[in-house]
C-alpha positions in Angstrom: 93.0 93.0 115.1 91.9 93.6 111.5 89.2 91.1 112.0 87.6 93.3 114.7 88.1 96.5 112.8 85.7 95.0 110.2 83.3 94.0 113.0 83.4 97.5 114.3 82.6 98.9 110.8 79.7 96.5 110.4 78.3 97.4 113.8 78.6 101.2 113.2 79.9 101.8 116.7 81.5 104.8 118.2 80.5 107.8 116.3 81.8 109.9 119.1 84.0 109.6 122.2 81.3 108.6 124.7 78.7 106.8 122.7 79.0 103.6 124.7 77.9 105.4 127.8 74.9 107.4 126.4 71.2 107.1 126.3 68.5 107.3 124.6 68.0 104.1 122.8 69.5 105.2 119.5 72.9 105.1 121.2 74.6 102.1 122.6 75.3 102.4 126.3 76.8 100.6 129.3 73.2 99.6 130.1 72.6 97.8 126.8 76.0 97.1 125.3 78.6 95.5 127.8 76.9 92.0 128.0 78.7 89.5 125.8 82.2 88.6 124.8 81.3 89.9 121.3 80.6 93.3 122.9 83.9 93.2 124.7 85.7 92.6 121.5 83.9 95.5 119.8 84.7 97.8 122.8 88.4 96.6 122.5 88.4 97.7 118.9 86.9 101.1 119.7 89.6 101.5 122.3 92.3 100.9 119.7 90.5 103.0 117.1 91.5 106.3 118.5 95.1 105.5 117.4 94.1 106.4 113.9 93.2 110.0 114.8 95.7 112.4 113.2 95.9 114.6 116.4 97.6 111.8 118.3 99.1 108.7 116.5 97.4 108.7 113.1 99.9 111.3 111.8 102.7 110.6 114.4 105.2 110.8 111.5 104.5 114.5 111.4 106.0 115.1 114.8 109.3 114.9 112.9 108.3 118.3 111.3 108.8 119.8 114.8 112.4 118.5 114.6 115.0 119.3 112.0 114.5 116.3 109.7 111.1 117.2 108.3 108.8 120.2 107.8 105.0 120.9 107.8 104.6 124.0 105.7 101.4 123.4 103.7 98.9 124.8 106.2 98.3 121.6 108.1 99.0 121.0 111.8 102.3 122.7 112.7 103.4 125.7 110.7 102.5 128.0 113.7 104.5 125.8 116.1 107.5 125.7 113.7 107.5 129.4 113.3 107.0 130.1 117.1 103.7 132.0 116.6 101.4 129.4 118.3 99.5 130.1 121.5 97.5 128.2 124.1 94.5 128.6 121.7 96.1 127.1 118.6 93.8 124.5 117.2 96.3 121.7 117.1 97.4 122.3 120.7 93.7 121.9 121.8 92.9 118.9 119.6 96.0 116.9 120.7 95.0 117.3 124.4 91.3 116.4 123.7 92.0 113.4 121.5 94.5 112.0 123.8 92.0 112.2 126.6 89.4 110.5 124.3 91.9 107.6 124.1 92.1 107.6 128.0 88.4 107.5 128.4 87.9 104.7 125.9 90.4 102.6 127.9 88.6 103.6 131.1 85.3 102.4 129.5 86.8 98.9 129.1 88.0 98.9 132.7 84.6 100.1 134.0 82.5 97.5 132.2 84.5 94.4 131.5 83.7 92.8 134.9 80.0 92.7 133.9 80.6 90.9 130.7 79.6 87.2 130.6 83.0 85.6 129.7 85.9 83.8 131.3 87.7 85.7 134.1 91.1 85.0 132.6 90.1 86.7 129.3 88.7 89.6 131.3 92.1 90.0 133.0 93.8 90.3 129.6 91.3 92.9 128.4 92.1 94.9 131.5 95.8 94.6 130.7 95.1 96.0 127.2 93.2 98.9 128.6 95.9 99.8 131.0 98.5 99.6 128.2 96.4 101.9 126.0 95.7 104.3 128.9 99.5 104.4 129.7 100.2 105.1 126.0 97.9 108.1 125.9 99.0 109.5 129.2 102.7 109.1 128.1 101.8 111.1 125.0 100.3 113.8 127.1 103.2 113.8 129.5 105.7 114.1 126.6 104.0 117.2 125.2 102.4 118.9 128.2 104.1 117.5 131.3 102.0 116.6 134.3 98.3 116.4 133.6 95.0 115.6 135.4 94.7 111.9 136.0 91.3 110.3 135.5 91.1 106.6 136.0 88.2 104.1 135.7 86.5 105.5 138.7 85.5 108.6 136.6 82.2 107.8 134.7 82.2 110.3 132.0 78.4 110.1 131.4 77.7 111.0 135.0 80.6 113.4 135.7 81.2 115.2 132.4 80.4 118.6 133.8 82.3 118.0 137.0 85.7 116.7 135.7 87.7 119.3 137.4 90.8 117.6 138.8 94.0 119.7 139.2 97.1 118.8 137.2 99.1 116.1 138.8 102.9 116.7 139.0 105.2 115.2 136.4 106.4 112.5 138.9 102.8 111.6 139.8 101.9 111.3 136.1 104.9 109.0 135.4 104.1 106.9 138.4 100.5 106.4 137.2 101.8 105.4 133.7 104.3 103.0 135.2 101.7 101.4 137.5 99.5 100.8 134.5 102.3 99.3 132.5 103.4 97.1 135.4 99.9 95.6 135.4 99.9 95.3 131.6 103.2 93.5 131.7 101.8 91.1 134.3 98.6 90.2 132.4 99.3 90.5 128.7 100.2 87.6 126.5 103.6 87.3 124.7 101.8 86.7 121.4 98.4 86.6 119.9 97.1 84.2 117.3 97.2 85.6 113.8 93.5 86.7 113.8 94.2 88.8 116.8 97.5 90.3 115.6 98.0 94.0 116.5 96.6 93.8 120.0 98.9 94.9 122.8 101.4 92.2 124.0 103.6 91.8 127.0 106.5 92.8 124.8 104.8 96.0 123.8 104.2 96.9 127.4 107.8 96.1 128.5 109.2 98.2 125.6 106.8 101.1 126.4 107.7 100.9 130.1 111.4 101.0 129.2 110.8 104.1 127.0 109.0 105.9 129.8 111.9 105.1 132.2 114.4 106.3 129.5 112.6 109.6 129.1 112.7 110.1 132.9 116.4 109.2 132.9 116.0 105.9 134.9 118.6 104.3 132.7 119.1 101.2 134.8 115.4 100.5 134.9 115.0 101.2 131.2 118.0 99.0 130.5 116.4 96.0 132.3 113.2 96.4 130.2 115.0 96.7 126.9 117.2 93.8 127.7 114.2 91.7 128.3 113.1 92.4 124.8 116.5 92.0 123.2 117.9 89.1 125.2 114.8 87.4 126.5 116.6 86.0 129.6 113.6 84.1 130.9 112.9 82.5 127.6 109.4 83.9 127.1 109.7 83.5 123.3 109.4 87.1 122.2 111.2 86.4 118.9 111.8 90.0 117.9 114.5 90.6 115.4 115.5 93.1 112.7 113.8 92.6 109.3 116.3 91.8 106.6 114.9 94.5 104.4 114.6 98.1 105.7 112.3 99.4 102.9 109.9 96.4 103.2 109.1 97.5 106.7 107.0 100.4 105.4 105.0 98.4 102.8 102.5 95.5 103.0 105.6 93.2 103.2 105.9 94.2 106.9 102.6 92.6 107.9 103.3 90.7 111.1 107.0 91.2 110.8 109.1 90.1 113.8 110.6 93.6 113.9 107.2 95.2 114.8 106.5 95.4 118.5 103.4 97.6 118.5 101.8 99.1 115.4 98.7 100.9 114.3 96.7 98.3 112.3 95.5 99.5 108.9 93.0 98.3 106.3 91.2 99.8 103.4 88.5 98.9 100.9 84.9 99.8 100.2 83.2 100.7 103.5 86.2 99.5 105.5 88.6 102.4 105.5 90.7 102.2 108.6 94.0 103.1 107.0 96.4 106.1 107.3 96.8 109.1 105.0 100.4 108.5 104.1 99.7 109.2 100.5 97.6 112.3 101.1 99.9 113.9 103.7 103.3 112.8 102.4 102.8 112.2 98.7 103.5 114.7 96.0 101.0 115.7 93.3 102.4 112.7 91.4 101.1 110.2 94.1 97.8 108.3 93.9 94.9 110.8 93.6 97.2 113.9 93.6 98.3 114.6 97.1 99.1 117.5 99.4 102.7 117.0 100.6 101.9 118.4 104.0 104.8 116.6 105.7 108.1 116.7 103.8 111.7 115.7 104.6 114.4 118.4 104.8 117.8 118.6 103.2 119.1 118.6 106.8 117.9 115.0 106.9 119.2 114.2 103.5 122.7 115.4 104.3 122.8 113.3 107.5 123.2 110.0 105.5 126.9 109.0 105.4 128.9 107.7 102.5 128.7 103.9 102.1 132.2 103.7 103.8 130.8 105.6 106.8 132.4 108.9 106.2 130.2 112.0 107.0 128.8 113.7 104.0 128.9 117.4 103.0 128.0 119.2 99.8 130.7 121.8 100.7 133.3 119.1 100.1 132.0 118.6 96.6 131.1 122.2 95.7 133.1 124.6 97.9 130.8 127.3 99.3 127.7 125.3 98.5 125.7 125.8 101.8 126.1 129.6 101.8 125.5 130.3 98.0 121.9 129.9 96.9 122.7 130.7 93.3 125.3 128.0 93.2 122.8 125.6 94.5 120.4 126.5 91.8 123.0 126.3 89.1 124.0 122.8 90.1 120.6 121.2 90.3 118.2 123.0 87.9 117.2 121.6 84.6 115.1 123.1 81.7 112.1 121.6 79.9 111.0 121.8 76.4 108.6 124.6 75.4 105.6 122.3 75.9 106.9 121.1 79.2 106.6 117.5 78.2 110.2 116.6 78.1 113.6 117.6 79.5 115.4 119.9 77.1 118.6 120.2 79.3 119.6 118.3 82.4 122.1 119.8 84.7 125.6 119.5 83.5 126.5 117.5 86.7 123.4 115.2 86.6 125.5 112.0 86.7 127.7 113.4 89.4 124.6 114.3 91.5 123.1 110.9 91.1 126.4 109.4 92.1 126.5 111.5 95.2 123.1 110.0 96.3 123.8 106.5 95.2 127.1 106.2 97.0 125.6 106.9 100.4 123.9 104.9 103.3 121.2 102.9 101.3 118.6 104.2 103.7 118.8 107.6 102.0 117.4 106.4 98.7 115.1 103.9 100.6 113.7 106.8 102.6 113.7 109.8 100.3 113.0 110.6 96.6 116.1 112.5 95.5 116.7 114.6 92.4 116.8 112.9 89.1 115.7 109.5 90.4 112.5 107.7 89.5 109.4 106.8 91.4 106.3 104.8 90.5 103.6 107.4 91.0 100.3 108.2 89.4 98.8 110.7 87.0 95.6 111.0 89.0 94.8 107.4 89.8 96.6 105.9 86.9 100.1 104.4 87.7 102.9 106.1 85.9 106.7 106.2 86.1 107.9 109.6 87.4 111.2 111.3 87.3 112.1 114.0 89.9 113.4 116.8 87.7 114.0 120.2 89.2 112.6 122.6 86.6 109.9 125.1 86.0 106.7 123.7 84.5 106.9 120.1 85.7 103.6 118.2 85.9 102.7 114.7 86.7 100.8 114.3 83.4 104.1 114.5 81.7 105.8 112.1 84.1 107.4 114.6 86.5 107.1 114.9 90.3 106.0 118.2 91.9 104.7 119.5 95.1 101.7 121.8 95.8 103.5 125.1 96.4 106.2 125.2 93.6 109.0 124.3 96.0 111.8 121.8 95.2 112.2 119.7 98.3 113.2 116.1 99.0 110.1 113.9 99.0 109.2 110.8 101.0 109.6 107.4 99.5 109.1 105.7 102.9 105.5 104.8 103.6 104.2 106.6 100.4 102.3 104.0 98.2 103.8 103.2 94.9 101.3 103.5 92.0 97.9 102.2 93.2 99.6 99.4 95.2 98.7 96.9 92.3 95.0 97.8 92.6 94.8 97.6 96.4 94.7 101.4 97.0 91.3 103.0 96.4 91.5 106.1 98.5 94.5 108.4 99.1 93.3 108.9 102.7 93.5 105.2 103.7 96.7 103.3 103.1 96.6 99.8 104.4 100.2 99.7 105.5 100.6 99.4 109.4 102.5 102.2 111.2 105.1 101.2 113.8 104.8 103.0 117.2 107.5 100.7 118.6 109.8 98.5 116.6 112.8 96.5 117.4 115.4 98.8 115.9 114.1 101.6 118.1 114.5 99.3 121.1 118.1 98.5 120.1 118.9 102.2 119.9 117.2 103.0 123.2 119.1 100.1 124.8 122.4 101.6 123.3 121.5 104.9 125.0 121.0 103.1 128.3 124.4 101.3 128.0 126.1 104.6 127.1 124.6 106.4 130.1 125.7 103.6 132.5 129.3 103.4 131.3 128.9 100.4 129.0 130.2 102.0 125.7 131.2 98.8 124.0 127.8 97.3 124.5 126.2 100.5 123.3 128.3 100.3 120.1 127.2 96.7 119.6 123.5 97.7 119.6 124.1 100.5 117.1 126.1 98.2 114.9 123.3 95.7 114.8 121.0 98.4 113.3 123.8 99.5 110.9 124.5 95.9 109.8 120.9 95.1 108.7 121.4 93.2 105.5 119.7 95.8 103.3 121.6 98.6 105.0 125.1 97.0 105.5 126.8 100.1 106.8 130.3 99.6 108.2 130.5 98.9 111.9 131.6 101.6 114.3 135.2 101.0 115.7 136.0 98.8 112.7 139.2 100.6 111.6 138.9 104.0 109.9 139.2 107.0 112.2 135.8 108.4 111.0 134.1 105.3 112.5 135.6 105.8 115.9 133.2 106.0 118.8 134.6 105.1 122.2 133.9 107.9 124.7 130.5 108.5 126.1 130.1 111.8 124.0 131.2 110.1 120.8 128.8 107.2 121.3 126.0 109.7 122.2 126.6 111.6 118.9 126.3 108.2 117.0 123.0 107.5 118.8 121.7 111.0 117.8 122.8 110.3 114.2 121.5 106.8 114.0 118.1 107.5 115.4 117.6 110.3 112.8 118.4 108.2 109.7 116.9 104.9 111.0 113.7 106.3 112.4 113.0 109.1 110.0 109.3 109.7 109.3 108.3 107.7 112.4 107.8 110.7 114.7 110.4 110.3 117.3 112.9 113.1 116.5 111.2 116.0 118.3 110.8 114.1 121.5 114.4 112.8 121.3 115.8 116.4 120.9 113.7 117.6 123.8 114.7 114.8 126.2 118.4 115.2 125.2 118.2 118.9 126.0 119.5 119.9 122.5 116.3 121.1 120.9 117.1 124.8 121.3 120.6 124.1 119.8 119.2 122.3 116.8 116.0 124.0 116.0 116.8 127.6 115.2 117.7 128.0 111.6 116.5 129.4 108.2 115.3 126.7 105.8 115.5 126.8 102.0 114.7 124.2 99.3 117.2 122.4 97.1 117.4 125.3 94.7 117.9 127.8 97.5 114.4 129.2 97.7 113.6 130.4 101.3 110.7 128.5 102.9 110.6 129.3 106.6 112.5 130.3 109.7 112.4 127.7 112.5 112.2 129.1 116.0 112.6 127.2 119.3 112.8 128.8 122.7 112.9 127.5 126.3 109.1 127.6 126.6 108.8 125.1 123.6 110.1 122.1 125.6 106.4 121.8 126.6 103.3 122.8 124.7 101.0 125.1 126.6 98.0 123.6 128.4 95.1 124.7 126.1 93.4 127.8 127.3 89.9 126.3 127.0 90.9 123.7 129.7 91.6 126.4 132.2 88.2 128.0 131.3 86.4 124.6 131.9 88.4 123.7 135.0 89.3 126.4 137.5 91.2 123.8 139.6 93.6 122.9 136.9 96.5 124.8 138.3 99.5 126.5 136.7 100.2 126.9 133.0 103.5 125.5 131.7 106.6 127.7 132.2 106.9 130.9 130.1 103.5 130.5 128.6 
């Protein structure tokens, strides 16, 4: 896949959504472009390229900010949604819809034109399978956020019909059927594996896993179970070879390239004139990350407190400091340090600094592998120069003096996961373009979704086994459920469900699944109404979620363009 990203850059293709179908002659069109297999490859890369757009999958991690485990408070995509003040004209609501349809139409371009390309018919069939997989992926994204949507397949030629694309909304059931039909065809035609130079293109396993996810979201647990079991058990011996990576933190670095845990990822590269990476550094890094970054998406202390003790006991600050959660002054007194007059060194650490560090270090290892916690160290940058940084909660901290800070003077937890360390040994040259691939589907996610299917079909023991596989990853090594202590008991359907809710939060943090999980479980309203403050007790925002928020509104501009669209989503 990376090979063809470079070809795309060299060719200068796809400056806009429909360039491959436009005249005059300064634009490539279906009349001049779709001729050779090289053209087909370039069209394929253009089809995948929309994944990088931040309005759909290029900042998919920020969907966690709509849940309780992260936040977006620095005037980026979602503050209005978080606060409940968004409308059908909010920019992000419109851009997500439009960009997802751009992905649909790029897939349709492939389906419309591939038969006219001079190449082997078997390879054409595979390209069609990829296009159907990608179209299904985008329509599922639309379904997740908006419900039933207008369905445009390859019979719609955008260049000819742009002003007349006025289909009504399809029902939720019709939309799901369309998605599943596409995925059935993708499963039938896609290869189990690609050679290394083609790595990143959709595979049969990706299509099976996505099909299972669609079924899970629509409560077809038996159907979803069959798909996930194909991935996990490979009963027909197709040779999928998926497995958990031994190291959890390596999954979110360059070490994960072509890892057997990755089922479908956004492929990323960077370098002079070849920037097709993702903005982890810019969006999730602090001022002490490479280039000085914006910390738009940040983890919450709600997430931090979810990580269990190493023996599996649940964690609570109130057990350590009685009254902690209700006393902001107590929080401040416990955590705050003081700097010297010139702000260059720590004059006075908190009296309980060692105790605080012990609290973090004696927890599920994924805590410190995912988050930067108070008084730990991180290899950051002063500008573009690598520098060891300490996270000290004090007034006057600055990266020039070796301290972490954010843009707005808050004291939050920060992401370690995905955020580049230093300059990545000279690899990173732009904070907007990290070369680390982003997982949209990985094996641990499939194990936990299979656990959910087992739990919903009365197979609690098998569900626990799936959860335990994730907990027992060598670098995590958390104790198995039902292994002795009462706090590890999970035998009833409700007990196992609560373990799935927990494990998906801590295992998949910063991967964008949480908001969709809370919605499909029907517990978003219960979980997403709270006041949030930082580690020192400073108020940041009030999270609001009502019944209407289970779906975004259809953008108002779409009703203005299309009088046949139909009804707005409920309570909008």
